Structures are given as C-alpha cells and as structure tokens.
N, C-alpha and C positions, 0 to 999 in steps of 0.2 A: 339513484340514493344521489342527492347534494354532493356539488364539491367541494363546499365549504366541510361537511360533514366526513366528506372520506378523508381529506386532508390532515383533521383533525384524530381519527382514527389511526393513519398513518404515525402519523406523531407522538401518538401515543404507544403505540407498537416499539417503535424505534428508541422511545424514551424507557421503557422495559426493557431491551436489546440490553443499551448501554450500561442499564446498571443494574443486570442479573448477576452480577460477580458480586455485588455488596451485600452481602450476608450477615448475620448477626456476630459472625466473627470477625467482622470487621474488615472484610476487603477490600479494596478500590476498585470502585466501578470503571468497567472495563471502556476504553477508549474507542470511536467510532475512527473510521480510518476515508476519504475518498482518493481513489489510485486513480488518474485522470491519463489520456495515454493520446497523445496528439500526434497523428500522423501527415507529414508534409512535406514538399519538394524541397532541396536543399537549400536554394536559393533563398528561401523565406525564413532561413533558421533563426538569421540575424533581426527580424521584425519581431517574431516571437521571443527571443529571447530579451530583446527590448522592451515586450510587454510583462513578460513575466517579471524580471526584475524591477521596472520601475515602475509599475501600474498594481497587478496582482498582487504581488508579495508586500507590498506598502500596503495596500488596501486590507487585508489579511491580517496584518499588524494592529492597523486602528481597532480592527473588532474585535481583537482578540483572540485569533486561531490562530493556529502553529503549533509545532514550526511547519514550514513545507521546504519538502524537498524534490528537487528537479535535477533529472538524472537524462542521460542521454543512452540511446542500443544504438551500436557499430550496426550496418547495415549495408545497403548498396549506395553508390556514391549519391545516387541523385534520391535517393528517397531517405526520409530521418525519421526517426522516431522517438518521442521525449515523453518520458514519464514525471509525473507531479503527483507527488504524495501529499496529501493535507490532515495534519492531525484536525480533530475536535472533538471536542470534551460534551459535547448534547446533540442531539439530534435536531433540535432548532436550529441551532449552526447551520446544520447542514441543509436544510429545509429553506431555511431563511436567505441562504448567502447570495445566489442569484440574483432575486430581487436587491438586496442591498448593494452589490458591484449598479445592477441597471441606474440607481436611483444617486449613484455617487460621485457626484461633479469633479470632485479632486480626482479618482479614479476614471473615469472617462475622458478628462482631458488628457490625461498620461497616458492615454491609453487610444488616442486618438487614430496613429497612425493603421494600428492594427486593428481597430473597429471600423476605421473607414473604407477595409478590403470591399470591394466590388466582386458580384456572381463571375466573372469572368478574370477575376484574378483572386481569387481566395487565398488566404495564410494557410489554411490547413485543410484536408482532403476531408477530414470528420475526429469528431472526438471519442473516444469510448471511455465510458466512468462507470467504476464499478463500486461498490460502497461495502467496506469490510467492517468487523466487529473484534476487537483483539481476543484473544481465548485469556482462561482463568488463567493459565500458568503464565499468562506475560501482559497484565493488565493494560500496563504502559508502554508505550513505544521507551525505547534506549537508543536516544539521541547521541551518534559517533561523534568527536571529535573535527570540526571543521576545519580545526587548523592546519591538519593532518593530511598528506595525500590518500587514499581510499579507494577502494572499488565496493561495489555493492552487488551483491548477488540472489535474485530476486527468483523465488521457486512458487511453481503453484502444482497441488498434487490434487488433482479431481480423482474421484471417487465415483462407483456405478450407482452409487444409492444412498441418501439421507444416514441410515443404519452405519454404513462404513465411513461416510465423512468423520462423522462424531467418532467413532470408534480410534480415528487416526487423530483426532484431535486429542483424544483422552488417552491417547499413547504418547505424545508429545510432552500433554500435561504430568504424567505420572512416571516418566523417565526420562524420553528423548531429547526435550531441552534439558534436563541435567546435562546429558552427556555430551550435547551441543556445544554447551559452555567451556565442560572440560577439555575437551579436544580442540579449543580456538575455532568453533565454528558460531562467533561472537554475533548472537542476533540485536535487527535492531526493530522489528515487529513480526509477533506471530496472531493471525484474524482468519475469520471464516467469512468466506460472502455470503453476505446478505444480499444484495442485490446484484445482480450481472451476470456475463457470460460463461457457458462452462459450468455450470452451478450442478452436483453441489463441491466445494472445492476449501481447500486451506491455503491459507498465501503467507507466504513468507518471507523475508530478506536479511541477509546477514553483509557482514561489513569487514573486508579484510585490506591491509597495508598495499596489497597489489597480488598479483595476481599467483604468483608464487607462495605465496603462503594460501591462497586460498586452495590450490590442489595442493598443498603439505596437509593441511587439517581437513580436507577429507579423505586423505589417505588414511592420515590419524583414524579419523570415524571408524571407516570400512574393515578395520583392525581390532576397532577397541573391544574389550572382552564383555565388556557390559550391554554395549550395541548389540552383538552376537548372539548372548543371551534373549536381548528382548525381541529382537526380530522372529526368533527361534521360538517364542508362542505363537501356537496356533493363529489365534483370532486376530496378532499383529502383525501375520505374512503381509507383505504388500500385494501379494496376487488376490487376498482377499479384499482389500481395504483401498487401493491405489490403482488405477486404470491409465493414468496415463501424469507424466510428469513434465512441466517447461521449466526449461531454465536459461533465465536470461541476465548477462553481465552489463553491467549499466558504469558510466562513470559519469562523477558529479557533475555540474554545471558551477563553475566559478561563484557563484550567490547563493548556490541552494542553503539552506538553513538546515540541512542532515546530512 
C-alpha cells in the first residue's frame, strides 16, 4: 500500500471516529485529545516551560487548536514529568500539526533554544503520546476556571479486552458520569484511547480546588447510594471490566489554558 493512500485511509478512519456521536438527534461530534507526556531532567524544566509557553501554545492558538493544558506531576527531585493535553476538533488537525510546526518560521524562531538541543544534552528523554476520543456522555471538554487555584486528577481505567472497555464506557454514559457531577467529582474530559499504550482503556480528568476537596468528593462518591446500586449490577462490577487503575495528581503550569 502506498504511503499516501495509507495516510488518507487513516484520516478517514479518525474523522469517522470524531463524528460518531453526531447522529440524527443532533448530538455534538466528539472532540479528539492528544495527551503528551514529557520525561525530562529537573534542570531542563525551564527550557521546556519556555518552549511551551512562548512557542508551542502561541502557534496552536494561531492554528485555531486548543485549549491546551500543561500539568506537572510530582516525582523524584531530579526527574520531572510534564503532561500536555491538546484539544483537537478534527483528525486533520492532529495529523497536520507536526508539519505545520516544522514549517512555521515564527514557531521555529521562538523555539530556538529548545530545537537547538544536541544529542549530548537533550531537553527531554522521550515524549510519550496517546490519541483519545471523547465519549458520548461528554463529547466536549469542560474548561476549568484558570483564574482560580486548581488541582487536576488524571485517571486511566484499563480493561482486559475491548468488550469490557466498552462496558465501562457505557457505565459512565448511562449513570456514573451524572453521579460524579452530583458528588463533586467535576469532570474536565472523558475519553477512550484510540492509539497509545495500555489499551484498551478509558482516560479521564477531574478538577478540584485543592487536595482536601478531592479527598472529600471521593469519600462522598464511595458512600453514594446511586453509585452503590450501579456497581452492584453484575455486568458493571469492577472485577469484570476494570483490570488496572492509574491515578495521577497534577498541578497546572502558570500558563496552562486548562
């Protein structure tokens, strides 16, 4: 298969996925999210921050892409992880972005220090990236108030196969998402992973004012009667549809748009 044909087929597939929720009832098309994770030495944090805030985010704003969230994960003092969440409205935006950035003279000029890094002194170790599609129950990201202090909770629910993964998504669509909102587990996005590691999985992000609010909301959720009824349904039991949960507590960068 020729490379051009393969790219065209890939675009068509992603485009169909992003629009799958736009049915006869007039539902909104689901957004696509790219979640990047930079692993880097602590001493390179300033260079990455400068690149993201002065080159990357401004370029995406010029392209009509976003909002873009930038979040830090606490870890070892000498090793940092930075999460970058990019909101895309179409598959074409996703696939065109690398070349647009490469050809963008304004971006290259603002990114000079970052792009001039040598193999002997790189800014980051590697970038891990996943592509996600918003679920039907939450087709668009809910942007938090960035003028207020906030804490982000990123969670990933892995399943042992595709059937189980879709059942967990169904559980959120049909009831669990509404319970989250009622008890104070305020969602930023909910999405299934299309391309990436640890598939199949459901990935979502919640926002809180601080960690005390996060703990209180999860405590309310664990005792909620509607939640207890929902989880008691055999087909929705965690042991049947969730094989592993990843839980990350993230803090936003000062320039984060989410």
